[in-house]
N, C-alpha and C positions, 0 to 999 in steps of 0.2 A: 504493500500500500504506500510505503514511504517513497518508492520509486515511481509510482503511478501519478502521484500529485504533480511533480515537476513536469512530467510528460504532458499532462492535461493543460497545465499552465502554458507550456511552450506551444501546444497546439492552438490554444486560445489566442496567443500573441501572433502566431503565424497566419491564422485564418484571415484576418483583415488585410494583411499584406498580400496574400494570394488573391483575395477578392479584388484588391486595388489593381494588381497586375493584370488580372483577367479583364477588368473593365477597360484598362488602357489598350490591351490587345484587341478587344472587341471594337472600341472606338476607331483605332487605327485601321482595322479591317473594313469597317463600314465606310470610313473616309475614302479609302482606296477604291472600294466598290463604287461609291458615288462618283468619284473622279473618272473612273474608267467608263461608267455609263454616260457621263457628260461628254467625254471625249468621243465616244462612239456616236452619240446623237449629233454632236457638232460636226463630225466627219460626214455623216449621212446628209446633214443639212447643206454642208459645203458642196458635196457631190451633186445634190439637187440644184444648187445655185449654178454650178458649172454646166449642168444640162440646160438650164435656162439661158445662159449666155451663148452656148453652142447653138441652140435653137434660133436665137436672135441673129447670130452672125451668119447662119445658113440662109435665113430670109433676106438679110442685107446683101449677101453675095448674089442671090437670085435676082434681086432688083437691080443691082449694079450691072449685071450682064445683060439685062433686058432693055427694051426700048421704052422711052416715055410714052404714056404715063403709067407704066406698070406699077402696081401697088401690092404690098403684102401687109397683113396685120397679124401680130403675134401677142399672145398673152404672156406677161412677164411678172414674176413674183420677186419682191425684195424682202426676204425673210430675216428673222433674227436667229442666228445659230449660236446659242450659248452666249459667249462673250462677244461674238461677232454680230454687230448690229448694222446691217446694210442700210445706209442712208443715202448713198449717192451712186448714180450710174453714169459712167463716162464713156464717150466715144472719142478716141484720140488717134491722131496720126503722128507718129514719131519719125522725124527725118534723120535722127541720129542713130546709126546702126547699133550702138551699144545698148539701146533700149529695146532692141528687137531680138534678143537672144532666145526668147521663148517662142519666137515665130520662125519655124524652119524656112530656109530659102528666101528670107527677107533680109538682104544685106544692106540695101540702100535706104530702107524706110519700111514702116509697117503700120497697119491699122489694128487697133485693139479695142475690145469692149472690157471695161474695168469696173467691177463693183468695189465700192469703198465703204469701209466701216468707220463709224465715229464713236469713240468711247465717251465716258462721262466727263472726261477732262477736255473734250473737244479735239482730241488727237485723231488725225486722218490715217487710216491704215488700209492699204490695198489688199483685197482678198485674193492673194496671188494664185491660190489653187483653183479659183473660178474665173480667171482671166481667159478670154478667148481671142484668137487672132482672126482677122478677116482677110481672106486671100483676095483682096482687090487692089487695084492700082492706086498709087499715091496721088495720081491726077484727079481722082474722084473727090468731090466736095460734099460735105454734109452741112445741112443748114436746118434751123428750126422752122417748123411750120407755125406761122404767127397766129393761126386760127385756133390753136390749142396749147396745152400745157407749157408753162414758162420754162424755157431752156436757156442756158447761158453759153457764151462763147469762150469761156475760160475753165480752168480745172475745178472751180467751185460753183455750186448752184447759185441761182439768182438771189436767194435770201442769205447768202454768205459772201458779201462782196470783198471781204478781206482775204485775198488769195495769194498772199506772199509766201515765200518758201518756209517761213516760220510756222505757218498754219498747216500747209499741205505736205511739207517735206519734199517738195518738187524742186529739182535743181534749176538754176537759171539757164543751164544749157538746154533745158526742155521748155521752160516757160519764163519769158522775160516781162510779162505783164502787159504786153501789147498784142492783141489778137491779129493785127495786121502785119506784124513784123516779128513773129515768134517762130522758133525752130520746130514747133508742133502746132497742130490744129485740134480744137476741142469743141465738142457739144456735150453739155453736162446737165443732168437732171437730178433734182433733189426730192427725196421721198416726202410725201405730203401726209394725208390722213388715212391712207390705206396701204396695203402691202401688194395688192395685185393691180396691174396696169395693162392697158391695151396700147401697144406700140404699132403705129402705122408708118410704113416706109414707102415713099413714092418717088419714082424716078422722074427727074426733070433735067433741065439744063440751066446753067448760070453763066453770066459774063464775068470774065476775069481780066480786068484792066484792058491792056492792048493785046492780050493773048487770045482774045476771042471767046468762044463758048467752050464750056467743059461740062462733063457729066456731073450731075448732082443728085443727092438723095435728101428729100425733105423728111424730117422726123417729127411725128406728132405723138405725144404721150398723154393719155387720158386715164383717169380712174376707170377701172374695168366696169364699174356700175353706171358710169356716166353715159348718157345718150349722145350718140354722135350727131353733130349738127349737119 
């Protein structure tokens, strides 16, 4: 009996410690499980976003190769993928080859469709896994259809006029603040009060200074529930 009492006391002391360790292990396991679930859901969401941009670039290429006034309409979703909160959709032509590494066989310039996420601090981040290259000529022009959704001609949407490199992280080699004399060309849309939009692309022509006419695509972006005029 004399030896039993110390063992009982020792067991009573060890039990809370073992329980505490078990709780820590359980919390760590649950945290890891939730993290893996979040990463999986985020990956699936990003893959879906890539499908959306691929669908859009395919429609744009069809229009670019067709004759005016060919038109295509595409439904496009701007989702939230965990920490990735897609708020901006950019159509951009880069004339600097170093920005075309993701686009095979485009050494002199390239068109890209770029979804952009904005975090709580206002930091812009390109969703690189969902960027799609458009296999069309750099001579093609994109312009906003003035009859619908507000689009801007710089990397930031209309309601974010401060488009310096400090905000977007975009190098001055790409954007110098002047749409008429910049090494890149942009059409940018900012997310509004919904996540699903109807994007209409229409082939037309435009005058470029003394160079004459060039092929152009007008972009119209509307809320998917909005009635077309």
